[in-house]
Phi, psi and omega in degrees: 000320180290320179292331180241030182304316178308305189278331178293323173286333168290326173289324171299310174301317183295323181295329180293327183274307180229125005264354185298311179294317177299316176303315179304317182298311177300322184298308181299315181303311182301315180300319183294348182286351175299338177293332176293297177186154175302334180290326176293319176296319177303312177301320185283328178286323175302325180291323182288316180286356175285348175299334176067222190295346182272000182296313186292335176291313182294327174304307187285318187286316185257347178241298187291312179297312176301317181303313181294317177299316180295326186279316177299312180288342172288318178297320177296325182288319174299323185289336180264001186273157178232077188292142177232036185291334180289331183267331181222082180287054175281157182304313180299323177288326179289320177290329174305314181290322183292325183290328173281322175295322186283330181287324173302306182307314183303315185294311184294329181291316182299312173310305182290322177299312179297322185284315183302319180264322185248338182083004183079304187240163183253015181282126184312306183297327174291314179301318181279326182261347180237298188295301181308309176293348175261011181087017188252181175053049189267344180277130175249110191299335181269354174222067195292308179299312182291322182289323179284332173291319175297324180291328190263007192294336187275134178298323180297321181295313175306319176297320178295320184291320177300317177300311181295324172297302178300323171303312174302312183293319173290322174300322177288308184302313172292323185286333176296319179295319180292328187291320181295325171300307182304319182261011173070028176281317166240114186253316181289155180300329178293309175310313176298323177291318174299319178294321176296324174300313184295322180289325175295313176303311173303308188299315180294318177298311180293328180298315182298317180292319187293312176298314175309315174306307178305309181300318184294319179295323186287334185264358181301135165278113194295320188290319173294323181290326176299312179298321175300310186305312183298322185288321175301310177311309177301321186288341181263000187300314186303337187263008189241146179288170178298321179291324170293322176302312180295325172295318175293315183298324177301308183298321180292326177289325182291327181266345186280137175282156182264009179303119183297337187279001181233070185289157175288167181299331181278335176270346184284138179294344178254035187288348175268017172308129184284129181282149175303155181290349175285346188266124179299147181247156177212000000 
């Protein structure tokens, strides 16, 4: 660390922006599409899961490994830091401490969030015997909005998500400003002030997006959303190969609950529900 501190710190700041920060921004925007309709959110989720078996490679290569690198190195940096905000309560010192505190909160939140929604790993036996009994893997990709709404039905869970989202957003927004200093993008006081304003605007905007997505998920009508999601799934069958249909149906069956109060589109008395215009028809 000491011998290669210059390059390591720059890789640390860069990984926080690309790909981790970029992915977080896209993730929050995708989740916020539920405010338009459950159908829009389902369509966006379908685009992501159209990667099929390649998805887990993309997740680990471009999301989880960079995130772990950024987090582990962040812990090393925190352990070597000497915050003095109690002696010098200046804005820079406050932000220095908040950046590190928000990073720790964000890391534990992300680890819990990934387990809560996806279970960490996609192995069938692990999901059924480990993740789901422990309250994880609650997100169902082919019933996206309805399963997310059920996972967020607890008020305590919503509070934890709000804290986690705001911590992630602050860490990214403030990190953009510090990254520019680390990389020498804004050096003069005037440039740093402009970058500071831009970071504040970005942070406020992403906070609104993140909390809006959380609020939208918690307000989804689970029954209506489930019916629309099932019809979307059926409407896309004609465009898939037999292999893709088998893969998708296996994943759908794996995640699908047997609860009678959530019938499939074929079983539902409202199976003739009209799809929104945003859903492709076949």
